[in-house]
Structure formats: structure tokens, C-alpha cells
CHARMM-style PDB file with segment names, atoms N, HN, CA, C and O in Angstrom:
ATOM      1  N   UNK     1       0.846  -1.158   0.000  1.00  0.00      PROA
ATOM      2  CA  UNK     1       0.000   0.000   0.000  1.00  0.00      PROA
ATOM      3  C   UNK     1       0.896   1.226   0.000  1.00  0.00      PROA
ATOM      4  O   UNK     1       1.957   1.241   0.624  1.00  0.00      PROA
ATOM      5  N   UNK     2       0.456   2.243  -0.703  1.00  0.00      PROA
ATOM      6  HN  UNK     2      -0.406   2.231  -1.209  1.00  0.00      PROA
ATOM      7  CA  UNK     2       1.210   3.496  -0.721  1.00  0.00      PROA
ATOM      8  C   UNK     2       0.243   4.672  -0.660  1.00  0.00      PROA
ATOM      9  O   UNK     2      -0.965   4.518  -0.840  1.00  0.00      PROA
ATOM     10  N   UNK     3       0.793   5.825  -0.408  1.00  0.00      PROA
ATOM     11  HN  UNK     3       1.774   5.951  -0.262  1.00  0.00      PROA
ATOM     12  CA  UNK     3       0.004   7.044  -0.283  1.00  0.00      PROA
ATOM     13  C   UNK     3       0.727   8.145  -1.024  1.00  0.00      PROA
ATOM     14  O   UNK     3       1.946   8.275  -0.908  1.00  0.00      PROA
ATOM     15  N   UNK     4      -0.001   8.936  -1.780  1.00  0.00      PROA
ATOM     16  HN  UNK     4      -0.991   8.831  -1.874  1.00  0.00      PROA
ATOM     17  CA  UNK     4       0.559  10.084  -2.482  1.00  0.00      PROA
ATOM     18  C   UNK     4      -0.264  11.311  -2.150  1.00  0.00      PROA
ATOM     19  O   UNK     4      -1.489  11.249  -2.039  1.00  0.00      PROA
ATOM     20  N   UNK     5       0.427  12.423  -1.995  1.00  0.00      PROA
ATOM     21  HN  UNK     5       1.422  12.473  -2.086  1.00  0.00      PROA
ATOM     22  CA  UNK     5      -0.234  13.675  -1.670  1.00  0.00      PROA
ATOM     23  C   UNK     5       0.429  14.778  -2.483  1.00  0.00      PROA
ATOM     24  O   UNK     5       1.636  14.734  -2.721  1.00  0.00      PROA
ATOM     25  N   UNK     6      -0.331  15.738  -2.897  1.00  0.00      PROA
ATOM     26  HN  UNK     6      -1.311  15.773  -2.704  1.00  0.00      PROA
ATOM     27  CA  UNK     6       0.246  16.821  -3.666  1.00  0.00      PROA
ATOM     28  C   UNK     6      -0.515  18.112  -3.471  1.00  0.00      PROA
ATOM     29  O   UNK     6      -1.607  18.138  -2.904  1.00  0.00      PROA
ATOM     30  N   UNK     7       0.085  19.178  -3.952  1.00  0.00      PROA
ATOM     31  HN  UNK     7       0.973  19.157  -4.412  1.00  0.00      PROA
ATOM     32  CA  UNK     7      -0.515  20.513  -3.891  1.00  0.00      PROA
ATOM     33  C   UNK     7      -0.652  21.000  -5.320  1.00  0.00      PROA
ATOM     34  O   UNK     7       0.270  20.866  -6.125  1.00  0.00      PROA
ATOM     35  N   UNK     8      -1.802  21.563  -5.629  1.00  0.00      PROA
ATOM     36  HN  UNK     8      -2.551  21.671  -4.975  1.00  0.00      PROA
ATOM     37  CA  UNK     8      -2.067  22.056  -6.977  1.00  0.00      PROA
ATOM     38  C   UNK     8      -2.242  23.563  -6.919  1.00  0.00      PROA
ATOM     39  O   UNK     8      -2.996  24.084  -6.097  1.00  0.00      PROA
ATOM     40  N   UNK     9      -1.538  24.251  -7.800  1.00  0.00      PROA
ATOM     41  HN  UNK     9      -0.926  23.828  -8.467  1.00  0.00      PROA
ATOM     42  CA  UNK     9      -1.727  25.693  -7.936  1.00  0.00      PROA
ATOM     43  C   UNK     9      -2.722  25.924  -9.062  1.00  0.00      PROA
ATOM     44  O   UNK     9      -2.484  25.509 -10.197  1.00  0.00      PROA
ATOM     45  N   UNK    10      -3.825  26.580  -8.760  1.00  0.00      PROA
ATOM     46  HN  UNK    10      -4.018  26.918  -7.838  1.00  0.00      PROA
ATOM     47  CA  UNK    10      -4.879  26.820  -9.743  1.00  0.00      PROA
ATOM     48  C   UNK    10      -4.758  28.258 -10.240  1.00  0.00      PROA
ATOM     49  O   UNK    10      -4.649  29.186  -9.439  1.00  0.00      PROA
ATOM     50  N   UNK    11      -4.775  28.443 -11.560  1.00  0.00      PROA
ATOM     51  HN  UNK    11      -4.863  27.688 -12.210  1.00  0.00      PROA
ATOM     52  CA  UNK    11      -4.662  29.804 -12.105  1.00  0.00      PROA
ATOM     53  C   UNK    11      -5.836  30.673 -11.682  1.00  0.00      PROA
ATOM     54  O   UNK    11      -6.913  30.169 -11.365  1.00  0.00      PROA
ATOM     55  N   UNK    12      -5.617  31.992 -11.681  1.00  0.00      PROA
ATOM     56  HN  UNK    12      -4.742  32.402 -11.939  1.00  0.00      PROA
ATOM     57  CA  UNK    12      -6.670  32.930 -11.280  1.00  0.00      PROA
ATOM     58  C   UNK    12      -7.919  32.773 -12.139  1.00  0.00      PROA
ATOM     59  O   UNK    12      -9.031  32.989 -11.657  1.00  0.00      PROA
ATOM     60  N   UNK    13      -7.750  32.405 -13.395  1.00  0.00      PROA
ATOM     61  HN  UNK    13      -6.846  32.230 -13.786  1.00  0.00      PROA
ATOM     62  CA  UNK    13      -8.890  32.251 -14.301  1.00  0.00      PROA
ATOM     63  C   UNK    13      -9.467  30.839 -14.189  1.00  0.00      PROA
ATOM     64  O   UNK    13      -9.858  30.246 -15.194  1.00  0.00      PROA
ATOM     65  N   UNK    14      -9.522  30.301 -12.965  1.00  0.00      PROA
ATOM     66  HN  UNK    14      -9.205  30.784 -12.148  1.00  0.00      PROA
ATOM     67  CA  UNK    14      -9.963  28.921 -12.782  1.00  0.00      PROA
ATOM     68  C   UNK    14     -11.428  28.699 -13.125  1.00  0.00      PROA
ATOM     69  O   UNK    14     -11.851  27.554 -13.280  1.00  0.00      PROA
ATOM     70  N   UNK    15     -12.222  29.777 -13.249  1.00  0.00      PROA
ATOM     71  HN  UNK    15     -11.878  30.708 -13.123  1.00  0.00      PROA
ATOM     72  CA  UNK    15     -13.616  29.587 -13.637  1.00  0.00      PROA
ATOM     73  C   UNK    15     -13.705  28.961 -15.020  1.00  0.00      PROA
ATOM     74  O   UNK    15     -14.697  28.316 -15.359  1.00  0.00      PROA
ATOM     75  N   UNK    16     -12.662  29.156 -15.815  1.00  0.00      PROA
ATOM     76  HN  UNK    16     -11.855  29.679 -15.540  1.00  0.00      PROA
ATOM     77  CA  UNK    16     -12.640  28.623 -17.173  1.00  0.00      PROA
ATOM     78  C   UNK    16     -12.195  27.155 -17.195  1.00  0.00      PROA
ATOM     79  O   UNK    16     -12.265  26.503 -18.236  1.00  0.00      PROA
ATOM     80  N   UNK    17     -11.746  26.646 -16.072  1.00  0.00      PROA
ATOM     81  HN  UNK    17     -11.689  27.176 -15.226  1.00  0.00      PROA
ATOM     82  CA  UNK    17     -11.245  25.275 -15.988  1.00  0.00      PROA
ATOM     83  C   UNK    17     -12.099  24.511 -14.988  1.00  0.00      PROA
ATOM     84  O   UNK    17     -12.327  24.977 -13.872  1.00  0.00      PROA
ATOM     85  N   UNK    18     -12.565  23.349 -15.385  1.00  0.00      PROA
ATOM     86  HN  UNK    18     -12.379  22.970 -16.292  1.00  0.00      PROA
ATOM     87  CA  UNK    18     -13.407  22.555 -14.491  1.00  0.00      PROA
ATOM     88  C   UNK    18     -12.559  21.862 -13.428  1.00  0.00      PROA
ATOM     89  O   UNK    18     -11.380  21.593 -13.660  1.00  0.00      PROA
ATOM     90  N   UNK    19     -13.137  21.572 -12.280  1.00  0.00      PROA
ATOM     91  HN  UNK    19     -14.095  21.790 -12.092  1.00  0.00      PROA
ATOM     92  CA  UNK    19     -12.405  20.830 -11.240  1.00  0.00      PROA
ATOM     93  C   UNK    19     -11.914  19.478 -11.753  1.00  0.00      PROA
ATOM     94  O   UNK    19     -10.837  19.024 -11.368  1.00  0.00      PROA
ATOM     95  N   UNK    20     -12.690  18.836 -12.613  1.00  0.00      PROA
ATOM     96  HN  UNK    20     -13.565  19.204 -12.926  1.00  0.00      PROA
ATOM     97  CA  UNK    20     -12.282  17.546 -13.167  1.00  0.00      PROA
ATOM     98  C   UNK    20     -11.008  17.687 -14.000  1.00  0.00      PROA
ATOM     99  O   UNK    20     -10.111  16.847 -13.919  1.00  0.00      PROA
ATOM    100  N   UNK    21     -10.934  18.748 -14.797  1.00  0.00      PROA
ATOM    101  HN  UNK    21     -11.663  19.429 -14.863  1.00  0.00      PROA
ATOM    102  CA  UNK    21      -9.758  18.988 -15.627  1.00  0.00      PROA
ATOM    103  C   UNK    21      -8.536  19.241 -14.757  1.00  0.00      PROA
ATOM    104  O   UNK    21      -7.450  18.741 -15.049  1.00  0.00      PROA
ATOM    105  N   UNK    22      -8.707  20.005 -13.700  1.00  0.00      PROA
ATOM    106  HN  UNK    22      -9.589  20.411 -13.463  1.00  0.00      PROA
ATOM    107  CA  UNK    22      -7.594  20.291 -12.786  1.00  0.00      PROA
ATOM    108  C   UNK    22      -7.099  19.003 -12.145  1.00  0.00      PROA
ATOM    109  O   UNK    22      -5.891  18.774 -12.075  1.00  0.00      PROA
ATOM    110  N   UNK    23      -8.008  18.163 -11.679  1.00  0.00      PROA
ATOM    111  HN  UNK    23      -8.989  18.348 -11.736  1.00  0.00      PROA
ATOM    112  CA  UNK    23      -7.607  16.900 -11.044  1.00  0.00      PROA
ATOM    113  C   UNK    23      -6.956  15.947 -12.037  1.00  0.00      PROA
ATOM    114  O   UNK    23      -5.982  15.276 -11.694  1.00  0.00      PROA
ATOM    115  N   UNK    24      -7.471  15.874 -13.251  1.00  0.00      PROA
ATOM    116  HN  UNK    24      -8.262  16.419 -13.529  1.00  0.00      PROA
ATOM    117  CA  UNK    24      -6.876  15.006 -14.271  1.00  0.00      PROA
ATOM    118  C   UNK    24      -5.443  15.431 -14.583  1.00  0.00      PROA
ATOM    119  O   UNK    24      -4.551  14.589 -14.681  1.00  0.00      PROA
ATOM    120  N   UNK    25      -5.224  16.724 -14.737  1.00  0.00      PROA
ATOM    121  HN  UNK    25      -5.948  17.409 -14.657  1.00  0.00      PROA
ATOM    122  CA  UNK    25      -3.877  17.233 -15.031  1.00  0.00      PROA
ATOM    123  C   UNK    25      -2.932  16.994 -13.852  1.00  0.00      PROA
ATOM    124  O   UNK    25      -1.785  16.592 -14.049  1.00  0.00      PROA
ATOM    125  N   UNK    26      -3.403  17.238 -12.641  1.00  0.00      PROA
ATOM    126  HN  UNK    26      -4.335  17.565 -12.482  1.00  0.00      PROA
ATOM    127  CA  UNK    26      -2.577  17.006 -11.455  1.00  0.00      PROA
ATOM    128  C   UNK    26      -2.218  15.531 -11.336  1.00  0.00      PROA
ATOM    129  O   UNK    26      -1.079  15.200 -11.006  1.00  0.00      PROA
ATOM    130  N   UNK    27      -3.156  14.656 -11.596  1.00  0.00      PROA
ATOM    131  HN  UNK    27      -4.080  14.925 -11.864  1.00  0.00      PROA
ATOM    132  CA  UNK    27      -2.920  13.217 -11.527  1.00  0.00      PROA
ATOM    133  C   UNK    27      -1.900  12.784 -12.574  1.00  0.00      PROA
ATOM    134  O   UNK    27      -0.995  12.003 -12.279  1.00  0.00      PROA
ATOM    135  N   UNK    28      -2.046  13.288 -13.787  1.00  0.00      PROA
ATOM    136  HN  UNK    28      -2.781  13.922 -14.026  1.00  0.00      PROA
ATOM    137  CA  UNK    28      -1.115  12.957 -14.866  1.00  0.00      PROA
ATOM    138  C   UNK    28       0.314  13.374 -14.502  1.00  0.00      PROA
ATOM    139  O   UNK    28       1.257  12.603 -14.677  1.00  0.00      PROA
ATOM    140  N   UNK    29       0.461  14.588 -13.999  1.00  0.00      PROA
ATOM    141  HN  UNK    29      -0.305  15.214 -13.857  1.00  0.00      PROA
ATOM    142  CA  UNK    29       1.784  15.098 -13.638  1.00  0.00      PROA
ATOM    143  C   UNK    29       2.369  14.325 -12.457  1.00  0.00      PROA
ATOM    144  O   UNK    29       3.563  14.027 -12.447  1.00  0.00      PROA
ATOM    145  N   UNK    30       1.540  13.998 -11.462  1.00  0.00      PROA
ATOM    146  HN  UNK    30       0.570  14.241 -11.470  1.00  0.00      PROA
ATOM    147  CA  UNK    30       2.030  13.255 -10.302  1.00  0.00      PROA
ATOM    148  C   UNK    30       2.608  11.907 -10.721  1.00  0.00      PROA
ATOM    149  O   UNK    30       3.705  11.547 -10.297  1.00  0.00      PROA
ATOM    150  N   UNK    31       1.877  11.156 -11.553  1.00  0.00      PROA
ATOM    151  HN  UNK    31       0.986  11.449 -11.898  1.00  0.00      PROA
ATOM    152  CA  UNK    31       2.363   9.846 -11.957  1.00  0.00      PROA
ATOM    153  C   UNK    31       3.585   9.944 -12.858  1.00  0.00      PROA
ATOM    154  O   UNK    31       4.456   9.074 -12.815  1.00  0.00      PROA
ATOM    155  N   UNK    32       3.662  10.987 -13.671  1.00  0.00      PROA
ATOM    156  HN  UNK    32       2.955  11.694 -13.707  1.00  0.00      PROA
ATOM    157  CA  UNK    32       4.845  11.214 -14.500  1.00  0.00      PROA
ATOM    158  C   UNK    32       6.065  11.434 -13.597  1.00  0.00      PROA
ATOM    159  O   UNK    32       7.123  10.847 -13.825  1.00  0.00      PROA
ATOM    160  N   UNK    33       5.912  12.274 -12.581  1.00  0.00      PROA
ATOM    161  HN  UNK    33       5.053  12.751 -12.396  1.00  0.00      PROA
ATOM    162  CA  UNK    33       7.019  12.543 -11.656  1.00  0.00      PROA
ATOM    163  C   UNK    33       7.415  11.292 -10.874  1.00  0.00      PROA
ATOM    164  O   UNK    33       8.603  11.047 -10.662  1.00  0.00      PROA
ATOM    165  N   UNK    34       6.435  10.501 -10.445  1.00  0.00      PROA
ATOM    166  HN  UNK    34       5.470  10.700 -10.618  1.00  0.00      PROA
ATOM    167  CA  UNK    34       6.735   9.274  -9.710  1.00  0.00      PROA
ATOM    168  C   UNK    34       7.547   8.313 -10.574  1.00  0.00      PROA
ATOM    169  O   UNK    34       8.496   7.702 -10.083  1.00  0.00      PROA
ATOM    170  N   UNK    35       7.191   8.167 -11.854  1.00  0.00      PROA
ATOM    171  HN  UNK    35       6.420   8.664 -12.252  1.00  0.00      PROA
ATOM    172  CA  UNK    35       7.936   7.285 -12.759  1.00  0.00      PROA
ATOM    173  C   UNK    35       9.367   7.777 -12.928  1.00  0.00      PROA
ATOM    174  O   UNK    35      10.310   6.991 -12.839  1.00  0.00      PROA
ATOM    175  N   UNK    36       9.529   9.075 -13.171  1.00  0.00      PROA
ATOM    176  HN  UNK    36       8.763   9.713 -13.243  1.00  0.00      PROA
ATOM    177  CA  UNK    36      10.862   9.624 -13.392  1.00  0.00      PROA
ATOM    178  C   UNK    36      11.739   9.484 -12.157  1.00  0.00      PROA
ATOM    179  O   UNK    36      12.909   9.118 -12.277  1.00  0.00      PROA
ATOM    180  N   UNK    37      11.209   9.762 -10.984  1.00  0.00      PROA
ATOM    181  HN  UNK    37      10.259  10.059 -10.887  1.00  0.00      PROA
ATOM    182  CA  UNK    37      12.008   9.692  -9.770  1.00  0.00      PROA
ATOM    183  C   UNK    37      12.303   8.253  -9.366  1.00  0.00      PROA
ATOM    184  O   UNK    37      13.339   7.983  -8.760  1.00  0.00      PROA
ATOM    185  N   UNK    38      11.410   7.331  -9.691  1.00  0.00      PROA
ATOM    186  HN  UNK    38      10.568   7.550 -10.184  1.00  0.00      PROA
ATOM    187  CA  UNK    38      11.657   5.923  -9.404  1.00  0.00      PROA
ATOM    188  C   UNK    38      12.854   5.430 -10.207  1.00  0.00      PROA
ATOM    189  O   UNK    38      13.703   4.708  -9.683  1.00  0.00      PROA
ATOM    190  N   UNK    39      12.924   5.819 -11.480  1.00  0.00      PROA
ATOM    191  HN  UNK    39      12.234   6.405 -11.906  1.00  0.00      PROA
ATOM    192  CA  UNK    39      14.041   5.425 -12.331  1.00  0.00      PROA
ATOM    193  C   UNK    39      15.356   5.972 -11.767  1.00  0.00      PROA
ATOM    194  O   UNK    39      16.353   5.254 -11.695  1.00  0.00      PROA
ATOM    195  N   UNK    40      15.349   7.228 -11.376  1.00  0.00      PROA
ATOM    196  HN  UNK    40      14.539   7.811 -11.435  1.00  0.00      PROA
ATOM    197  CA  UNK    40      16.562   7.850 -10.828  1.00  0.00      PROA
ATOM    198  C   UNK    40      16.988   7.143  -9.550  1.00  0.00      PROA
ATOM    199  O   UNK    40      18.167   6.833  -9.383  1.00  0.00      PROA
ATOM    200  N   UNK    41      16.051   6.883  -8.646  1.00  0.00      PROA
ATOM    201  HN  UNK    41      15.093   7.135  -8.781  1.00  0.00      PROA
ATOM    202  CA  UNK    41      16.342   6.202  -7.386  1.00  0.00      PROA
ATOM    203  C   UNK    41      16.932   4.823  -7.644  1.00  0.00      PROA
ATOM    204  O   UNK    41      17.935   4.451  -7.035  1.00  0.00      PROA
ATOM    205  N   UNK    42      16.314   4.063  -8.546  1.00  0.00      PROA
ATOM    206  HN  UNK    42      15.499   4.365  -9.041  1.00  0.00      PROA
ATOM    207  CA  UNK    42      16.796   2.715  -8.825  1.00  0.00      PROA
ATOM    208  C   UNK    42      18.182   2.746  -9.459  1.00  0.00      PROA
ATOM    209  O   UNK    42      19.012   1.887  -9.162  1.00  0.00      PROA
ATOM    210  N   UNK    43      18.446   3.716 -10.321  1.00  0.00      PROA
ATOM    211  HN  UNK    43      17.772   4.414 -10.562  1.00  0.00      PROA
ATOM    212  CA  UNK    43      19.773   3.839 -10.920  1.00  0.00      PROA
ATOM    213  C   UNK    43      20.812   4.148  -9.854  1.00  0.00      PROA
ATOM    214  O   UNK    43      21.908   3.587  -9.879  1.00  0.00      PROA
ATOM    215  N   UNK    44      20.486   5.027  -8.921  1.00  0.00      PROA
ATOM    216  HN  UNK    44      19.596   5.483  -8.900  1.00  0.00      PROA
ATOM    217  CA  UNK    44      21.413   5.374  -7.849  1.00  0.00      PROA
ATOM    218  C   UNK    44      21.679   4.190  -6.924  1.00  0.00      PROA
ATOM    219  O   UNK    44      22.773   4.057  -6.375  1.00  0.00      PROA
ATOM    220  N   UNK    45      20.663   3.323  -6.752  1.00  0.00      PROA
ATOM    221  HN  UNK    45      19.774   3.432  -7.198  1.00  0.00      PROA
ATOM    222  CA  UNK    45      20.811   2.176  -5.882  1.00  0.00      PROA
ATOM    223  C   UNK    45      21.419   0.969  -6.609  1.00  0.00      PROA
ATOM    224  O   UNK    45      21.673  -0.067  -5.995  1.00  0.00      PROA
ATOM    225  N   UNK    46      21.649   1.112  -7.915  1.00  0.00      PROA
ATOM    226  HN  UNK    46      21.443   1.954  -8.414  1.00  0.00      PROA
ATOM    227  CA  UNK    46      22.291   0.052  -8.671  1.00  0.00      PROA
ATOM    228  C   UNK    46      21.365  -1.045  -9.135  1.00  0.00      PROA
ATOM    229  O   UNK    46      21.829  -2.117  -9.525  1.00  0.00      PROA
ATOM    230  N   UNK    47      20.062  -0.807  -9.103  1.00  0.00      PROA
ATOM    231  HN  UNK    47      19.685   0.063  -8.787  1.00  0.00      PROA
ATOM    232  CA  UNK    47      19.113  -1.800  -9.600  1.00  0.00      PROA
ATOM    233  C   UNK    47      18.468  -1.293 -10.870  1.00  0.00      PROA
ATOM    234  O   UNK    47      18.552  -0.107 -11.190  1.00  0.00      PROA
ATOM    235  N   UNK    48      17.822  -2.194 -11.595  1.00  0.00      PROA
ATOM    236  HN  UNK    48      17.753  -3.157 -11.335  1.00  0.00      PROA
ATOM    237  CA  UNK    48      17.161  -1.809 -12.840  1.00  0.00      PROA
ATOM    238  C   UNK    48      15.685  -1.541 -12.599  1.00  0.00      PROA
ATOM    239  O   UNK    48      15.075  -2.192 -11.751  1.00  0.00      PROA
ATOM    240  N   UNK    49      15.101  -0.600 -13.323  1.00  0.00      PROA
ATOM    241  HN  UNK    49      15.597  -0.071 -14.011  1.00  0.00      PROA
ATOM    242  CA  UNK    49      13.673  -0.304 -13.150  1.00  0.00      PROA
ATOM    243  C   UNK    49      12.816  -1.513 -13.490  1.00  0.00      PROA
ATOM    244  O   UNK    49      13.130  -2.280 -14.400  1.00  0.00      PROA
ATOM    245  N   UNK    50      11.723  -1.671 -12.739  1.00  0.00      PROA
ATOM    246  HN  UNK    50      11.468  -1.048 -12.000  1.00  0.00      PROA
ATOM    247  CA  UNK    50      10.780  -2.739 -13.010  1.00  0.00      PROA
ATOM    248  C   UNK    50       9.973  -2.412 -14.241  1.00  0.00      PROA
ATOM    249  O   UNK    50       9.719  -1.243 -14.531  1.00  0.00      PROA
ATOM    250  N   UNK    51       9.567  -3.435 -14.969  1.00  0.00      PROA
ATOM    251  HN  UNK    51       9.774  -4.385 -14.734  1.00  0.00      PROA
ATOM    252  CA  UNK    51       8.693  -3.223 -16.125  1.00  0.00      PROA
ATOM    253  C   UNK    51       7.264  -3.229 -15.650  1.00  0.00      PROA
ATOM    254  O   UNK    51       6.894  -3.974 -14.743  1.00  0.00      PROA
ATOM    255  N   UNK    52       6.439  -2.360 -16.297  1.00  0.00      PROA
ATOM    256  HN  UNK    52       6.739  -1.754 -17.034  1.00  0.00      PROA
ATOM    257  CA  UNK    52       5.025  -2.360 -15.958  1.00  0.00      PROA
ATOM    258  C   UNK    52       4.498  -1.105 -15.492  1.00  0.00      PROA
ATOM    259  OT1 UNK    52       3.310  -1.011 -15.182  1.00  0.00      PROA
TER     260      UNK     52
END
């Protein structure tokens, strides 16, 4: 089990953006960052990234 938490900065013109769109974009970016940092961590520890 794992837990992820993040902070989202919403532009001043947020009335033009739906809450669903904001959450989808935040989710996409969070998982992108998790993948990138996992690869870096595994490289530093001398192991290879898992597939999947």
C-alpha cells in the first residue's frame, strides 16, 4: 500500500477550468514525476527499473 499527496496551484482564471480537468492534469503530472524519480532512485541504488 502506498500514499501520495500533492498541492495544486490553480490559475486565477480557474472559472474557465473545471475541477475535473484540474484533477486530471494534477494526476497525470504526479504519476509522471513518480515514474521519473523511481528510475533515478533505482539507478542510484544500482538496480534496474521494473517493467510495468
